[in-house]
Every structure is written in structure tokens, then in C-alpha cells.
C-alpha positions in Angstrom: 102.1 96.9 59.5 101.8 94.7 62.6 100.8 96.5 65.8 98.8 95.7 68.9 95.2 97.0 68.7 93.5 99.2 71.2 91.0 96.3 71.8 93.8 94.1 73.0 95.1 96.8 75.4 91.5 97.1 76.6 91.3 93.3 77.2 94.5 93.4 79.2 93.1 96.2 81.4 89.9 94.3 82.0 91.9 91.2 82.9 93.9 93.3 85.4 90.8 94.9 86.9 89.4 91.4 87.5 92.4 90.5 89.5 92.2 93.6 91.7 90.5 93.8 95.1 87.1 95.5 95.4 87.1 99.2 96.2 90.6 99.7 94.8 92.6 101.9 92.4 95.6 101.1 90.3 98.1 103.7 89.2 100.9 103.4 86.6 102.9 106.4 85.7 104.1 107.0 82.2 107.7 108.0 81.5 108.8 111.6 81.6 111.0 113.3 79.1 114.6 113.3 80.2 117.0 116.2 79.5 120.3 115.2 77.9 121.8 118.7 77.9 120.4 122.2 77.7 117.1 121.9 75.7 118.0 118.6 74.1 116.1 115.5 75.3 117.1 111.8 75.3 115.1 109.7 72.9 111.8 109.0 74.5 110.7 105.5 75.3 107.5 104.8 77.2 107.4 102.9 80.6 106.9 99.3 79.7 104.0 98.6 82.0 102.3 101.8 81.0 102.7 100.8 77.3 101.5 97.2 78.0 98.1 98.5 79.2 97.7 101.5 77.0 99.8 101.6 73.9 100.2 105.3 74.5 103.6 106.9 73.7 103.0 110.4 75.0 105.2 111.5 77.9 104.0 112.6 81.4 100.8 110.6 81.6 99.1 108.5 84.3 97.0 105.4 83.8 94.3 104.8 86.4 92.2 101.7 86.8 89.3 102.1 89.3 87.3 99.2 90.7 84.4 100.4 92.9 80.7 100.2 92.1 81.8 99.9 88.4 85.1 99.4 86.6 86.8 102.4 84.9 89.8 103.2 82.8 90.9 106.8 83.4 93.7 108.8 81.8 95.6 111.9 82.9 97.6 113.2 80.0 99.2 116.4 78.8 97.1 119.4 77.9 96.7 120.1 74.2 98.4 123.4 73.6 99.2 124.4 70.0 101.9 126.9 71.1 103.8 124.0 72.7 103.0 121.4 70.1 104.9 123.5 67.5 108.0 122.7 69.5 107.5 119.3 70.9 105.0 117.6 68.6 101.3 116.7 68.4 99.4 115.8 71.6 96.0 114.0 71.5 94.5 115.9 74.4 91.9 114.7 76.9 88.9 115.2 74.7 90.0 112.8 71.9 91.9 110.4 74.2 88.6 108.9 75.4 87.6 107.6 72.0 91.0 107.0 70.6 92.4 105.1 73.6 89.0 103.6 74.7 89.2 105.4 78.0 86.1 105.9 80.2 87.4 109.3 81.3 90.4 111.5 80.5 91.7 114.6 82.2 94.7 117.0 82.1 97.6 115.7 84.0 97.6 119.0 85.9 94.2 118.1 87.5 95.9 116.7 90.6 92.9 117.4 92.8 90.8 115.0 90.7 93.5 112.4 90.8 93.9 112.8 94.6 90.2 112.4 95.3 90.1 109.3 93.2 93.0 107.7 95.1 91.7 108.4 98.6 88.2 107.3 98.0 89.6 103.7 97.8 90.6 101.2 100.5 93.4 99.7 98.3 95.9 101.5 96.3 97.9 99.4 93.7 101.0 101.4 93.1 104.7 100.7 92.9 106.3 103.3 95.2 109.3 105.0 93.8 108.3 104.9 90.2 107.0 108.5 90.1 108.1 111.4 92.3 104.8 113.2 91.5 102.6 110.2 92.5 104.8 109.4 95.5 104.3 113.0 96.8 100.6 112.9 96.1 100.2 109.7 98.0 102.5 110.8 100.9 100.5 114.1 101.3 97.2 112.2 101.2 98.4 109.8 103.9 99.4 112.7 106.1 95.9 114.0 105.9 94.5 110.6 106.8 96.7 110.4 109.8 95.5 113.8 111.0 91.9 112.9 110.8 91.5 109.2 111.3 91.2 109.6 115.1 88.0 111.5 114.5 86.7 109.7 111.5 87.8 106.2 112.4 88.7 105.6 108.7 91.9 103.6 108.4 94.7 104.4 106.0 94.2 102.8 102.6 96.4 99.8 102.0 99.2 100.3 99.4 99.8 97.2 97.3 102.7 96.6 94.9 100.9 95.6 91.6 104.0 94.0 90.1 103.0 90.5 91.0 99.7 90.8 89.1 101.3 92.6 86.1 104.4 90.4 85.8 102.3 87.2 85.7 100.3 88.7 82.9 103.3 89.9 80.9 105.0 86.5 81.2 102.4 84.7 79.1 102.4 86.2 75.6 99.3 86.5 73.4 99.4 85.4 69.7 99.8 89.1 68.7 102.7 89.6 71.1 104.4 86.5 69.8 103.9 88.0 66.3 105.6 91.2 67.5 108.6 89.4 68.9 108.9 87.3 65.7 108.7 90.5 63.6 111.6 92.0 65.7 113.5 88.8 65.2 112.9 88.7 61.4 114.3 92.2 61.2 117.2 91.3 63.4 117.9 88.3 61.1 118.4 90.7 58.2 120.9 92.8 60.2 122.9 89.8 61.3 123.1 88.3 57.8 124.6 91.6 56.5 127.0 91.9 59.4 128.2 88.3 58.9 128.6 88.8 55.1 130.5 92.0 55.3 132.6 91.7 58.5 135.7 90.7 56.5 135.3 93.9 54.4 135.7 96.3 57.2 138.1 97.1 60.0 136.2 98.4 63.0 133.5 97.1 65.3 131.4 100.3 64.9 131.4 99.9 61.1 129.7 96.4 61.4 127.3 97.9 64.0 126.3 100.5 61.5 125.8 97.9 58.7 123.6 95.8 61.0 121.6 98.7 62.5 121.0 100.2 59.0 119.2 97.0 58.1 117.1 97.3 61.3 116.0 100.8 60.3 115.5 100.1 56.7 113.3 97.1 57.7 111.1 99.3 59.9 112.5 99.1 63.4 113.0 102.6 64.6 115.2 101.6 67.6 117.1 98.7 69.2 115.7 96.7 72.1 119.0 97.5 73.9 122.5 98.8 73.0 124.2 96.5 70.5 127.3 94.6 71.7 129.8 94.3 68.9 132.8 92.8 70.4 135.9 91.5 68.6 138.8 89.5 70.0 139.2 90.0 73.8 136.3 92.3 74.0 134.0 89.3 73.5 135.0 88.3 77.0 133.3 91.4 78.4 129.7 90.5 78.8 128.2 94.0 78.4 130.8 95.6 76.2 129.2 98.5 74.3 132.1 100.8 73.3 132.2 99.1 69.9 135.3 101.1 68.8 138.1 98.6 68.4 139.9 97.6 65.3 139.7 93.9 64.2 142.8 91.8 64.8 143.7 89.2 62.2 142.2 85.8 63.0 139.9 87.1 65.8 136.3 86.3 66.5 133.5 88.8 66.4 130.6 88.4 68.9 127.5 90.4 68.3 124.6 90.5 70.8 121.8 92.6 69.4 118.1 92.9 68.8 115.8 95.2 67.0 112.5 96.4 68.5 109.1 96.2 66.9 106.1 98.0 68.4 108.0 97.9 71.8 108.8 94.2 71.5 112.4 93.2 71.4 114.5 90.5 69.9 117.7 89.3 71.6 120.2 87.3 69.5 123.9 86.5 69.8 126.2 85.0 67.2 129.9 84.6 67.1 132.0 84.1 63.9 135.6 84.7 62.6 136.1 88.2 61.1 138.2 86.7 58.2 135.8 83.9 57.5 137.6 80.8 58.9 137.6 79.4 62.5 141.0 78.3 63.8 141.1 74.8 65.3 141.1 76.2 68.8 138.2 78.5 68.1 136.3 75.6 66.6 136.9 73.4 69.6 135.3 76.0 71.9 132.6 76.9 69.5 131.4 73.3 69.2 131.1 73.0 72.9 129.0 76.1 73.2 126.8 75.1 70.2 126.2 71.7 71.8 125.2 73.4 75.0 122.9 75.8 73.1 121.1 73.0 71.3 120.7 70.7 74.3 119.4 73.6 76.4 116.8 74.4 73.8 115.5 70.8 74.0 114.7 71.4 77.7 112.3 74.3 76.9 109.2 72.2 77.1 106.0 71.9 79.2 106.8 70.0 82.4 110.2 71.5 82.9 111.2 74.7 84.7 113.3 77.7 83.9 116.3 76.1 85.7 116.4 73.0 83.5 118.0 74.6 80.4 120.7 76.2 82.5 121.4 72.9 84.3 121.8 71.0 81.0 123.9 73.8 79.4 126.2 74.0 82.3 126.8 70.3 82.4 127.6 70.3 78.7 130.0 73.2 79.0 131.7 71.6 82.0 132.0 68.3 80.0 133.6 70.2 77.2 136.1 71.9 79.4 137.0 68.6 80.9 137.4 67.0 77.5 139.9 69.7 76.5 141.7 69.1 79.8 141.1 72.7 80.8 139.4 71.5 84.0 140.5 68.2 85.4 138.3 67.7 88.5 135.1 65.6 88.4 132.0 67.1 86.9 130.2 67.2 90.3 133.2 68.9 92.0 133.5 71.5 89.2 129.8 72.3 89.5 129.6 72.2 93.3 132.6 74.4 93.8 131.8 76.6 90.7 135.2 76.0 89.2 133.6 76.7 85.9 132.9 80.3 86.9 136.0 81.9 85.3 134.8 80.6 81.9 131.0 80.8 82.4 129.7 83.4 84.8 126.2 84.1 83.8 122.8 82.4 83.6 121.6 80.6 80.4 118.2 82.2 80.2 116.0 85.2 80.8 112.4 86.1 79.8 111.9 88.2 76.6 109.1 90.5 75.5 108.6 94.3 75.8 111.8 94.4 77.8 114.8 92.5 76.7 115.0 91.2 80.3 111.3 91.0 80.5 108.9 90.9 83.5 108.2 87.5 85.1 109.4 85.7 88.2 112.0 83.0 88.1 110.9 81.4 91.4 107.8 81.3 93.5 107.6 82.3 97.2 108.8 78.8 98.2 111.9 79.2 95.9 110.5 76.6 93.5 111.6 77.5 89.9 109.0 78.7 87.5 107.4 76.0 85.4 107.1 76.5 81.7 103.7 77.4 80.3 102.6 77.9 76.7 103.2 81.4 75.5 106.4 82.1 77.5 109.4 83.4 75.6 112.9 83.0 76.9 116.5 83.2 75.7 119.0 80.4 75.6 122.5 81.8 75.6 125.4 79.7 76.9 128.9 80.9 76.4 132.6 80.3 77.2 135.0 83.1 77.8 138.8 83.0 78.1 139.3 86.4 79.4 141.4 87.7 82.4 139.6 85.4 85.0 140.5 82.3 82.9 144.2 83.2 82.4 145.3 81.7 85.8 143.9 78.3 84.6 144.9 78.2 80.9 146.4 80.5 78.3 145.9 78.3 75.3 142.6 79.8 74.3 143.4 83.3 75.5 140.9 86.0 74.5 138.5 83.6 72.9 134.9 84.6 73.8 131.9 82.7 72.3 128.2 83.1 73.0 125.3 81.7 71.0 121.9 83.0 71.9 118.4 82.0 70.5 114.9 83.1 71.4 112.6 80.2 72.3 108.8 80.1 72.5 107.3 77.5 74.8 104.5 75.6 73.1 102.4 72.5 73.9 104.1 70.7 71.1 107.7 71.6 72.3 110.2 74.4 72.0 109.9 76.7 69.0 113.2 78.4 68.1 112.1 81.8 66.8 115.6 82.6 65.7 116.4 79.4 63.8 116.9 81.2 60.5 119.9 83.1 61.8 123.0 81.0 60.9 124.9 79.4 63.8 126.6 76.3 62.5 130.3 76.5 61.8 129.8 75.6 58.2 127.0 78.2 57.5 128.9 81.0 59.3 132.1 80.3 57.4 130.3 80.2 54.0 128.4 83.4 54.7 131.4 85.4 56.1 133.9 84.5 53.3 
């Protein structure tokens, strides 16, 4: 079973400690349990940054990195109480956490005095304000104490620094193990898509196909999705974040599925569109071929030396060219792009980063607004689409309610783009053969 080792988490922490200022502390709050109703909780998923540096799935924990005379990794976690564990499950406890999670020190999360003293012994506090009410309060109260005494002591307030810039730059470049995790999530997702495509003509409702697909995810070892599945037939495919998944298939309609399984917290993100009854109409085929061309050309742009904007630029030009070829838009390509006349048909970007989060950490532009340059180890999506929903009806009604998106997950390598999702069918011929 592929997982990230504690030694890799330790290496990430050491890397982050090296980037921190001297005499500083970094705080990341783990996620808390959330009440759904009465004594029923929502399914727990750990805070992504907390997971990235710890691999700990317990709720209500705090990760501390201390850089003073020495470098330390300190955990504050739930107390081990057998009388509570019988209700909520096993907890590792502070004593075992040190050896199991390679922590230098571990304490109960109720030991706020210890945490407070650690924080305010430092000149710099790396913390993302607003991520934890408990830590916000602790820091606020500590600063109040500083303000009351600094006129006598001469000690200035510690500087609070948002650690996101440091963390996001680390998460943007994936290690070999992380790439393996994403690939495993994609391999599982492939199985779900294959079953969904094969069986879509045998069922009547979107949620039935969702169940078929997600059953494959679970049976293949993925305990949850990377995000709620979009299973959109007919006009629902023109709703970008449609998740009701409750409509009956209409004869001759397309089915758009945007879904991804999760493996050890790493997510896939795939979209395919195909005819529910196994055969594209000529109009559907016209639009599909434009989107497929845009998808393939954008993937070619995912190479060292280019930037995150290059795939979108090429995809957009290809889509606009296709719309002009079908006489849907008649203005020049430059005018269509400059005035965003394409927007009723294509209203989203072509790419986003992918990793622990389906829309993963990582900046898209630097402080001078220059787009991020591709580096080896980045993973992004390529997902052009064309939608003939309500916004498009004032321009043309011929392709009414056709919505097509094709999405692949691409790894940037020194030898060129690697399509991690290339085994999931997307040609017209392969989709028709599989769905009939």
C-alpha cells in the first residue's frame, strides 16, 4: 500500500525550518471535528497543510516548529482517555506521538500555558491568522500582555508572518512519492470512469452512474473522493459545479462527469464527456472535436520554459477558432478574445494546480504579476470546455444544452509534459466503442 513515510514528513519540516527566520515559531492548526446535527459529525478530513507536514489524521491538534538555539518539532494533541476512545476511536496520546510521528516533544492540547510561553519567547510568529479561533485568541491575549508591559521592558511585539508563501512554494513542487500518490488516485479514478462509460446506457439517472463510479473508487482502495462528483447530463453539463446528480437521462443527451478519487490525501481530477446512448450526434461531434483539439494543444504547452498562462492562451485560441469555423462567432479572433465575446461559451480558466487539494496550493503569478514558470514536479489540470447553456442562447440555439469538457492531469518534466490520465478514453471512437 503506497503511503508517504514519516521520514518524508520529517524532511519537509526540516526544509521549512531552514526557510524560517531565526528566533521564530511556526504554528499550523489541525482541523476540528464538525457537528452535522446533534451528536453526529461530518466526515473528518485533516487540514491540508497540517497533513503535508505531519501525516497525522487526529482532530484538534497543533503542529509547532521552533527555530531558536536549536530546531524542534513539537506537537499538541488530544489526551489519551480510554473512556472517550470507546466513543470516538483510538488516540495515540502525547507519550507515543514522539516516537511514532518523530516529534521532539509532544504535549496535551490542553496545555495552553506551555504553548503560549513557546510562542511569546520568539521574535517572529509564522501563523495564518483566522485559521484557528483558539490560536487567534491565544495570540491576541499574548499581544495584549506585550502592549501592557513593553513600555517598561522595551521588548517590541513579535512580528506575525503569514507562512503561506513558504508553504505554498513547497507544496507546488511534488516529490517522487507525491507524484506516485497522485498517479495512484488517477489509476483508481480510471477504473471508475471505465465502468461509468460502459454502463451509462444501462441506467436512467445521474446518481446511478455516480454510484457505479464511486463503488469502483471504494473497491479499489480510495476511502473518499477528492471533491464532490459532478455527474451532469444534458443541460446540467452547462452548470460548471453541478452536484445535485439527480436528473433522468434524456434520449440522445451527453453525460459529463468531473470526478476524482483520493489516495493518502492526494487527489485526481478528471473530466470526460460522452453520449449516454453510445453515439455522438453530428452537432455533438462538431463541438467535441473542437474541445478535444484545445485539450491536446494545451497539453503540448506544459513544458519547461513556458508559464501557467500558455496552455490557457492556446486552448482559448483553439476554441475561438472552432466557434468561428462553425459560424457561431463571426468577428475576428483578436476581437473575440479582446472583447471576451467567447465568454458565454467558455467562462473558466484552463488549468489549476493539483495535489493534496484538488485546487492545490501554489501561486499563479509573482509579485510583479508575471505568470508562474513551469518547473519539474508541478502537476496541473488541462480542462477546456464549450457550453451552450442559457448565456449562449442569445447567440445561437443550434447547439442548445450541449456542454462538453475534457480534463487531464499533467506532470511537468524536463523531457516534456506527461499526461497522467492518458489511459482514460477521450477520443470519439474509444468513447463510442466503450459506451455501446
